[in-house]
C-alpha positions, 0 to 999 in steps of 0.5 A, a space after each residue: 537200269 541206273 539213271 539218275 533222276 535228273 541230269 538235265 540242267 534245271 533252271 528256276 523260272 525267272 521273270 525277265 527284267 524287261 518283259 513284253 505283253 506280246 510275248 507268250 509265257 510257258 505256263 506251269 513252272 513259275 511266273 514266266 520266263 519269256 521276253 528279252 535276254 538278260 545282260 551279259 553280266 547277269 548271264 555270266 552269274 547264272 552260267 556260273 551258278 548252273 555250272 556249280 549245280 551241274 558239278 554237284 549233280 554229277 558228284 552225287 549221280 551217275 548214269 550206268 550207261 552199260 546197263 542202259 545199252 545192254 539190250 540188243 537192238 534191231 538189225 539195220 540193213 545197210 545198202 552198200 552202194 560202193 561209194 565213198 563220201 566226200 565231205 563238204 564241211 566239218 566232220 561232225 554229224 548232223 550237219 556235216 551230213 556231208 552231201 557229196 558222194 562222187 563215184 568213179 570221178 576221173 582224175 584231171 580237169 573237172 567237167 567244164 560246166 556251162 552257165 546254161 547247164 548249171 541254170 537248168 539244174 535249179 528245180 521248178 517245183 521243189 522247195 529251196 532258198 534263193 541261194 546258198 546251202 540248205 540241209 535239214 528240215 526243222 520244226 515244220 508245222 501248220 499254224 493259224 492258216 499257214 504251213 511253216 517250214 524252217 531249215 538249216 541254212 548257211 547265209 554265207 555260201 553254198 557249202 556247209 557251215 555257219 548254220 542258222 534257221 531259214 523260214 518260209 510260209 505257204 498256204 498249200 506247201 507248194 507256193 512259198 514266201 521266204 521270211 527273215 531268218 528265224 534264229 541266228 547264232 547270237 548266244 554262247 550256247 549256239 555260237 557255233 550253230 543253230 542246229 536241228 530241232 522240232 516244234 510242238 503245238 500245245 493245247 492252249 495255242 502256244 508254240 514250243 520250239 526245241 533245238 540243238 545249239 553248238 556252244 562256244 566250246 562245241 558242246 551240243 546243248 538243247 534249247 528252248 525258243 518260242 514266238 514273240 507274238 502268237 497273234 502274228 500268223 507268220 511267226 516272224 520273231 522268235 525269243 530264246 528262253 533266258 534260261 537256256 540251255 535247258 538240257 546238257 549231255 548226260 554223264 558219259 556222253 560225248 559233248 558232240 554226240 547229243 542232238 536233235 530233240 523231237 516233237 513232244 508227245 503228251 502222256 496219260 498223266 499230262 506230262 510231255 516227253 521228247 527223245 534226243 539222239 546220241 551214241 555210246 561207242 558204236 551203239 545208237 541211243 534214244 534218250 527220253 526226257 520228261 517235262 511239265 513246263 518245257 523249261 525243266 526236264 528229267 531224264 527217264 531211267 529207260 532208253 526209248 531204244 538202242 541198237 548196237 553197231 549203228 553209230 550216232 543216231 541223229 534227227 530221231 522221229 517218233 510218231 503214231 500211225 493208225 492201224 485201221 484208218 487212212 488219217 494221220 494222228 496227232 503226235 500224242 495219240 496212243 492206244 490199242 489201234 495205234 502203232 508207233 514208228 521210230 525213225 533214226 538218221 544214221 550218221 555213218 551211212 547218211 540213211 534214214 531208217 524206220 521200223 513199226 513197233 509198240 510203245 509202252 508208256 509206263 515202261 518208257 520203251 518202244 520195241 519193233 513188231 518185226 521179230 527180226 528187228 529189221 529196219 527199212 529205209 524211207 528212201 533208197 537214194 538221196 534222202 536224209 535228216 527227215 522230219 514229220 509233222 501232224 497237219 491238223 488242217 487235213 488230218 494227215 502226217 507229212 514227211 519232209 526230207 533233205 535232198 543233198 547234192 551229188 555233184 562236186 563242191 566246185 559246181 555248187 559254188 559256180 551255181 551259187 546254191 546247194 540242196 533241195 527239199 523233197 516234195 512233202 509226202 503223206 505218210 500212212 501205215 500200209 495196212 496190207 503189209 503191216 510192215 511198211 509205210 506208204 509215202 505219197 506226194 501231197 495232193 496239192 502238188 497235182 495242182 501244177 499239172 498241165 494237160 496230160 498225155 496218155 499211152 495205154 496198153 503199149 506192148 513192149 517186147 523183150 529188148 525194145 525201147 519206145 520213145 514217148 511223144 512228149 514235148 519236154 520232160 524236164 518238169 513232169 509227173 509220170 504214172 505208169 503201170 506194167 503187166 508182165 507176160 503171164 506165160 513168161 511168169 508161168 514158165 519161170 525157167 529162171 536161175 535162182 537169184 535171191 542175192 540180186 540187189 540194185 546197187 550191185 547189178 548192171 542197172 538197166 543194161 543187165 538183162 534177165 529173164 523178167 527184167 529190167 523194164 520201166 522208164 528212161 527219163 531225162 534222156 536225149 534222143 540218142 540216149 547217150 544220157 539217160 536215167 532209168 527207173 525200173 523193175 527187176 523180177 528175180 526168183 529165189 531159191 525157194 521158188 518165189 518171185 521177188 521184185 526190186 525197184 531201182 534207179 540207174 544213174 550210170 548213164 545219167 550224165 557225161 560229166 566226170 564229177 557227179 554221182 552215178 550210183 545205182 540205187 534201189 531195193 526190194 518192193 513188196 508186190 501182193 497178189 493181184 497187184 499190177 506193178 506201178 510207179 510214179 515219178 516226179 521229174 524236176 530238172 536235177 531231182 527225180 523222185 520215184 514211188 513204187 507200189 503206192 509208195 512202199 519203196 521210194 528212191 530219190 536221185 540227183 542227176 546232172 545231164 549235160 545233153 538231156 536238158 531243156 527241150 532235149 529231155 525225153 522219156 522212153 519206155 524200155 524192156 531189157 528182159 530176155 524172155 518176157 514182153 510187158 504191157 505198159 500204160 503211162 500218163 505224163 503231165 508236164 508240170 508248171 513251176 511253183 512260185 517262191 517269193 523272196 524275203 522282202 523283210 
């Protein structure tokens, strides 16, 4: 596996000409390196020196990429939703991450959205900026009493482009205060965008931020930044390391296919490692770099992992989970009672996939525990470019995900904003299945619940639709359990349907022996508009029951320029478990969690009638032969407070 010992650009540590005592220095490689950026002429000299060094390194070193990617990778199961993505930005990855997928858009005039409709779409308790475009979550962390959240932001409009880092802080991940921009495009190496990155908290209290900058020549270069003043709990001011860029694309890798450094983990030898996503041809790659000081790096000879025919891997995440504890783990944890999760964001289909496996530190490789190597989606709807962090305050791992729009770009421009972030989710290994992660909204969100209403043991006969008496459900937290008639299950006179999939089904309207059944949310009284979250039980040719969890958007809106796909997938249901779902409804976003979070689906919906007081919830059962016993609890949700930036 012939990789050179070093293909990163190694920079000597140089003291700044004008250092500040309040600027932390990254120790271990010399006499400092923080502080003010050097003059333009000095930077040119350093750049020229670095360029000459790179030429010499390339002249004597060569990465044998074919040997690096020769190992077969796992299978990624792609869910074909029959949709054609429509880009809102430049087609170059992280962060074209084009959000718009419009299915069945009619020709002619666009839908005549009113101000009232567009105003309703803004969320009440999800994180979003005051205005404009947002995408990837970046560098989330807990530091000195505050949760910090950074994100890709276009301060100039509601479409992708001009990316910089927005910044907000919170004491509970529910109520937020926007702060000044953390990093902007002001250097040659990030002139065309400050793209995604990750934070690492060092044992001595320092904070390291690694990010991808898009250079003046559109090269994707990795860079280092750190707080100007560690005593400031808000971490308002950030310093870019004068020796940036710290890592260039390896030989043989396209300059536009190398991005999104992960949080670093510490090895048993006390060194630090990060992984960076890339591709070679159609093979997705995860390179690993090692460092002692976060300024100089060595490319390790083995890939962490690769998979053929998956395309570009971006926003890689790599972290440990406990096999016997419900607590989260620090990113550097390892050992016999630890498994490692590898997550990749696949640019080609804009999906996040993960699989649980085993990390060999000595060999610097990770391998999936599943012999078939089948990857699972974090979320089967609108959820991408996700990022986790270890919350040392409560001993848990937290997952953030970007929830893009699925209406038209014209509508986004009219309303003046685009995209939200998911509710932060706790992440644990499902110890019952051993193959899935459990995702669940952070407990703090329950503080927004108002007086709830319960509907217990309601029999829902085959073909029935039952309205639930709730004043309004534009903002709601809904928990439901279902028990299918045992006689119908026992009879199981089913046509074998092992090929059933939510995406290819008729949605809530498709009638089967044991489904679909569930809840209709954001529905008007006539149900001319409705969004269905439902279970569908089918029987395989082997005689086993298989349960799918779906969201049907096909009747979610009368508008002709919005996504109306049907999302979903199989959800494991173990013996003795009731079917259960939790739904967070927040205006134009619906998040669904089945079986404690084994399968999750997020949807963006844009009703025109089922808004404000006209948004209702119904129980339904469209099975042909089975009745269902349902219990539902609904809490209206108050709005969070998101304070604007006051500088």
